BALOBA-1460 file (C-alpha; in Angstrom, 3 decimals):
// residues 65
<rec num="1" residu="x" x="-11.120" y="10.152" z="1.000"/>
<rec num="2" residu="x" x="-12.490" y="11.824" z="-1.712"/>
<rec num="3" residu="x" x="-11.462" y="10.611" z="-6.262"/>
<rec num="4" residu="x" x="-7.672" y="11.490" z="-6.085"/>
<rec num="5" residu="x" x="-6.139" y="10.774" z="-2.807"/>
<rec num="6" residu="x" x="-2.926" y="8.333" z="-2.536"/>
<rec num="7" residu="x" x="-3.678" y="6.087" z="0.249"/>
<rec num="8" residu="x" x="-1.794" y="2.567" z="1.094"/>
<rec num="9" residu="x" x="-3.112" y="-0.921" z="2.226"/>
<rec num="10" residu="x" x="-3.050" y="-1.269" z="5.631"/>
<rec num="11" residu="x" x="-4.815" y="-5.027" z="6.215"/>
<rec num="12" residu="x" x="-3.553" y="-7.947" z="5.028"/>
<rec num="13" residu="x" x="-5.771" y="-11.092" z="2.781"/>
<rec num="14" residu="x" x="-7.797" y="-8.597" z="1.392"/>
<rec num="15" residu="x" x="-7.753" y="-9.942" z="-2.008"/>
<rec num="16" residu="x" x="-5.852" y="-13.177" z="-3.570"/>
<rec num="17" residu="x" x="-2.792" y="-11.550" z="-4.066"/>
<rec num="18" residu="x" x="-2.310" y="-9.431" z="-0.328"/>
<rec num="19" residu="x" x="-1.471" y="-5.729" z="-1.310"/>
<rec num="20" residu="x" x="-0.265" y="-5.535" z="2.147"/>
<rec num="21" residu="x" x="1.889" y="-1.979" z="2.262"/>
<rec num="22" residu="x" x="1.330" y="-1.291" z="-1.336"/>
<rec num="23" residu="x" x="0.042" y="2.257" z="-2.512"/>
<rec num="24" residu="x" x="-3.405" y="2.269" z="-4.222"/>
<rec num="25" residu="x" x="-5.359" y="5.614" z="-5.798"/>
<rec num="26" residu="x" x="-8.654" y="5.910" z="-5.267"/>
<rec num="27" residu="x" x="-10.729" y="6.543" z="-8.823"/>
<rec num="28" residu="x" x="-14.216" y="6.010" z="-7.471"/>
<rec num="29" residu="x" x="-16.754" y="5.564" z="-4.976"/>
<rec num="30" residu="x" x="-18.597" y="1.817" z="-5.428"/>
<rec num="31" residu="x" x="-22.332" y="3.427" z="-5.348"/>
<rec num="32" residu="x" x="-23.761" y="-0.242" z="-7.299"/>
<rec num="33" residu="x" x="-27.374" y="1.540" z="-6.352"/>
<rec num="34" residu="x" x="-26.760" y="5.399" z="-8.346"/>
<rec num="35" residu="x" x="-28.408" y="7.344" z="-4.967"/>
<rec num="36" residu="x" x="-26.464" y="9.696" z="-2.974"/>
<rec num="37" residu="x" x="-24.448" y="8.555" z="-0.760"/>
<rec num="38" residu="x" x="-24.509" y="9.440" z="3.453"/>
<rec num="39" residu="x" x="-20.756" y="7.040" z="3.440"/>
<rec num="40" residu="x" x="-18.361" y="5.437" z="0.948"/>
<rec num="41" residu="x" x="-17.430" y="2.166" z="2.519"/>
<rec num="42" residu="x" x="-16.247" y="0.672" z="-1.083"/>
<rec num="43" residu="x" x="-13.734" y="2.650" z="-3.637"/>
<rec num="44" residu="x" x="-12.433" y="1.756" z="-6.870"/>
<rec num="45" residu="x" x="-8.269" y="2.441" z="-7.148"/>
<rec num="46" residu="x" x="-5.776" y="2.208" z="-9.196"/>
<rec num="47" residu="x" x="-3.219" y="-0.079" z="-6.731"/>
<rec num="48" residu="x" x="0.889" y="1.774" z="-8.451"/>
<rec num="49" residu="x" x="2.545" y="-1.790" z="-8.163"/>
<rec num="50" residu="x" x="0.752" y="-3.818" z="-10.946"/>
<rec num="51" residu="x" x="-1.004" y="-0.776" z="-12.427"/>
<rec num="52" residu="x" x="-4.343" y="-2.883" z="-12.494"/>
<rec num="53" residu="x" x="-7.409" y="-1.974" z="-10.698"/>
<rec num="54" residu="x" x="-9.819" y="-3.090" z="-7.393"/>
<rec num="55" residu="x" x="-11.935" y="-2.954" z="-5.118"/>
<rec num="56" residu="x" x="-10.705" y="-1.424" z="-1.919"/>
<rec num="57" residu="x" x="-13.470" y="-1.197" z="1.610"/>
<rec num="58" residu="x" x="-12.435" y="2.532" z="3.379"/>
<rec num="59" residu="x" x="-11.265" y="0.229" z="6.867"/>
<rec num="60" residu="x" x="-8.762" y="-1.080" z="5.074"/>
<rec num="61" residu="x" x="-6.911" y="1.536" z="3.687"/>
<rec num="62" residu="x" x="-5.140" y="4.711" z="4.994"/>
<rec num="63" residu="x" x="-4.931" y="7.942" z="2.625"/>
<rec num="64" residu="x" x="-1.181" y="9.609" z="2.704"/>
<rec num="65" residu="x" x="-0.896" y="13.373" z="3.503"/>
């Protein structure tokens, strides 16, 4: 996964308004310590349905090719 990728949310119950099946665009990895990451666990992503950004776990997303 990289910034700019289009992904689909593949897990239910991760947010108060369920985003299951919706598409998001990855904006940037969450890196609170600002240190180099071995792997990205969470992304800031823009929901294409609502136009709002949310944090998503990489396990909850599927990259659309």
